[in-house]
C-alpha positions as CSV (number, residue, x, y, z in Angstrom):
1,X,9.4,-55.8,-53.6
2,X,10.6,-52.8,-51.6
3,X,11.7,-55.1,-48.8
4,X,14.0,-56.9,-51.3
5,X,15.3,-53.9,-53.2
6,X,15.5,-51.3,-50.5
7,X,15.7,-53.1,-47.1
8,X,17.1,-49.9,-45.5
9,X,14.1,-47.7,-46.4
10,X,12.0,-46.4,-43.5
11,X,8.5,-48.0,-43.6
12,X,5.4,-45.8,-42.7
13,X,4.0,-48.3,-40.2
14,X,4.5,-51.8,-38.7
15,X,1.8,-54.3,-38.0
16,X,1.8,-55.3,-34.4
17,X,2.1,-59.0,-33.8
18,X,2.4,-59.8,-37.5
19,X,1.3,-62.4,-38.9
20,X,-1.2,-63.1,-36.2
21,X,-3.9,-60.4,-37.2
22,X,-4.2,-61.6,-40.8
23,X,-4.4,-65.2,-39.7
24,X,-7.1,-64.4,-37.2
25,X,-9.0,-62.4,-39.8
26,X,-8.8,-65.3,-42.3
27,X,-10.0,-67.8,-39.8
28,X,-12.9,-65.5,-38.8
29,X,-13.9,-65.0,-42.5
30,X,-13.7,-68.7,-43.2
31,X,-15.9,-69.4,-40.2
32,X,-18.5,-66.9,-41.3
33,X,-18.5,-68.3,-44.9
34,X,-18.7,-72.0,-44.0
35,X,-21.1,-71.8,-41.0
36,X,-23.9,-69.7,-42.6
37,X,-26.9,-71.5,-44.0
38,X,-26.8,-72.2,-47.7
39,X,-23.0,-71.7,-47.9
40,X,-22.5,-74.8,-50.0
41,X,-24.7,-73.5,-52.8
42,X,-23.0,-70.1,-52.8
43,X,-19.5,-71.6,-52.8
44,X,-20.4,-73.9,-55.7
45,X,-21.7,-70.9,-57.7
46,X,-18.6,-68.9,-56.9
47,X,-16.4,-71.8,-57.9
48,X,-18.3,-72.2,-61.2
49,X,-17.8,-68.5,-61.9
50,X,-14.1,-68.7,-61.2
51,X,-13.8,-71.8,-63.4
52,X,-15.7,-70.3,-66.3
53,X,-13.7,-67.1,-66.0
54,X,-10.4,-69.0,-66.0
55,X,-11.3,-71.0,-69.1
56,X,-12.4,-67.8,-71.0
57,X,-9.2,-66.1,-69.9
58,X,-7.0,-68.9,-71.2
59,X,-8.9,-69.3,-74.4
60,X,-8.7,-65.5,-75.1
61,X,-5.0,-65.5,-74.3
62,X,-4.4,-68.4,-76.7
63,X,-6.3,-66.7,-79.4
64,X,-4.5,-63.4,-78.9
65,X,-1.1,-65.2,-78.9
66,X,-1.9,-67.0,-82.2
67,X,-3.0,-63.7,-83.9
68,X,0.3,-61.9,-83.0
C-alpha cells in the first residue's frame, strides 16, 4: 500500500535479489512438507480443518448478515 500511495518514501531496507529468496524458501518448505513420511495424512487433516473452518465462517457471516 505504501508503495502505491507514497512511492517516494524511503524504505528501511531492501531485500537482496528479490524475489529469489522467498521463492527458494517456498520450494524448500514444500520439499520438506511433501517428502516427509506420513505427509499425505497430515495434509488431508489440514485440508479438512481449513474446509470446516471456511464453512463455519461463511455460515456465521450469513447468519450475522441476516440479523442486521
